[in-house]
Steps between C-alpha positions, in 0.01 A plus 500: 500500500680787683308504825323824557707693751362687796579873431631534863797272399653796326497718815783530751871432431571411134658155406606350178201256527273803483694623189447159352129488588450844351675425167335158458164665576555770237597246234181314585277802486639616174551157357840615389840341520726640761773607246235712320402708798583864488608739776159677447321163558686472837434848603131477418448183708423577866691197620809537284518872572589422856819316389806688641716639229257392230648432158495239227779347695238405764335283228827339405569404858168320514573327173833384629359379829219298336761337270711418803204330662453282192864407487489406858217258415707334230776413744511117563457341850802278567619316809201620698277339766162649407195471723184591311197577732138508407195585722296247305559233237544666154608839635864443436422385146275780425748750624842390372507173306697652193774583752484163666521304177836655440627432850387138481702446180823604676636180685709702743179639665315326779130606463242452767130581504319563828114537489394652829132403513267220424282677245208264551248786443596491136378145450126479441277230633402411149862449400576261790170319453604412131851413626366251758256346257775456231733349760231237595438430124876428433514291813197286390656462153808359652700798379653582840719200551699641792231404750584131424852544653525320841635799683300775326263582785774475752776722351496450117255785444763751628742411213525566130342848495765579238361218295159650498648822375703334222209294399284808470750708307603204286144491368488884458771426248306218351180705498314230687245662730373177641840401625561845635183470694605155631833651625301768682264254656804290615602803711147554625492140622846519668395820687163354598653180645740708714238754596241246635733218569317262272603140520344321204320551167161463684606787737575712190160424345309571826685826568479628145136423470431684823689807390350491166148504656601784731623703211183439301288615795722814526598409859771734657852389435655305784856578602614182309329608182669845532832325532434271200405813302836659601686186401335531144648849479844359618495240231435783233796696634715199471400436143581848377853498623551134403478630142858614545603197704468636858482229750259474796773556745530857365129575530387593855132521615506697831114513553541801735221529754434856408286382208253349732418846637281553191168331573371586158683527162713816479351801326600544137680825402585593149829631363609834639343758268347762720662779695533404863395822665171362631417460866614168631216284628528383854520130410786572253683703774461217745654253233781747444585517867504108527825363629626146462486231774862405566449137572224440244619725212857606536697203650423247210641757255796587724594131551494444122716801437752370757497165331523605130708822552364668178690781328189618310137515637204587298182643672167618383479867581138614554371760735196433711200526269678463173450119473376207708580584865728196523747672271561784743508261805756259338719790405500629854582155631788458252635843598497421876673160427775673292540773777542224759736293281712823458549509870693175488659492158676738275258585215699762324481318166142386525270646228128536540301517179152630538249409228124553419265317280131517399384686822711814473786631286815701566529847342802483271672751725446291798664193345875495456525173292320425176499132389474444127213255399529327166226339295659172592463577866145602447415171309658291788328710764159470352521123440648414841240706671211324324644150524601541866264719688177299432309678766584841357429476120169628606588681829244478780568849595578675172623855460212737459680683229573190288295199406747217422791306648735699701791391266343710228456794725866479609609491131292807417668690788843394378423604144361827596798574724735445207269738280539781753885454545534516117372870537818563701756292310343487151402178321828499306691455830346150500489375142846646415669391827822281483377285787269217381296506827421873446415436140262230607316710754129529461414562866657621823478390870558782747695418818630691804838379623594590856758429767381366841467845656309638210258212509443505876455883486249464220299242690501720810390807297208307357381445864569862624364695196 
């Protein structure tokens, strides 16, 4: 899982990160634990041979640094205002759910989730068609009683979204798929009434039949249908964080306009596995040079930062071309919002935590925090994904390197990352450890923690380079 490194990275001034890359790479090449490397192994490796004052102590320094990154990942979050951001719905979960589960268990933390775009491209016409048909069926069976309330079509449809979530998850616990579906259809109906300003059951039936026919005929999606698809994704995101009791007031759907720049679904890229020394296509170069629109992309984020005053922000860190282009654009928008916020507030204690998920991965030397992942965390992660992200169990735009749910791909990445780090620390570091969380570790999430200046500089570098 160590990403192949461009040989040019070992040129120029030497840094400890280069030492770490070299030693990690040698362990991987020889399939040998770090503590078993010899000085001759180091001298015979073209990368390690460049390490200044090369000795076995160079290896020990890497072992100590890797262990420090793991211990950093064990530290609990307490008394923090945490602002998790995701380009699309499910990006946060696929990147850092094992970390978030621990944050949510600490009552002194205030945890928010901000999803920056609509994500409607990820909902197929077939999925929406079945959802509309099922909603009509429940309505005709008298199983959606809320339409009988006298104020429902006036204002009642806007209330009790929390009840829809609780109903759905209650029936996850009861293993009742029919009632789960009914809870989902309740939300579809609420959203549709608000979207089209429907005023009666007859309006619902006419509108739904019209949209069902349009979908069956493969008509282009109207802006309203796109919005309804986006609201389905929003409901999914609310479900997954409600597993741990997160309320709707802590889940923010920003629907940034930058998403509408994509007239067709975003191109799919696989996990980073190839050397990046190729010539950059003109289209990718144009994407990399993209800059956010202040009014449309930046101010909604800035205003939320001003309101919530987070002490920790998480951001998906993907360069242009390493994942869906929205990832890069959202990161640049957040970086500009943070920069502007820093002009009016003291952000000396603000931590920015960069994450990646199924589209690209950090090299272990790039990351400076390793989050332990237990079997318990993996079980919760997998079940929550499949129960909540109904549109993604069979993804519309699957990863070309993996045929299956994104949750399974994320798990494979975490498990493989642990396997590689075991080469550095040794397996006994884990199973003999005095800390129960380390003993329970069967996967690792790699993160890059930064201060404000480091984050803004990184974003600028991604544009310039």
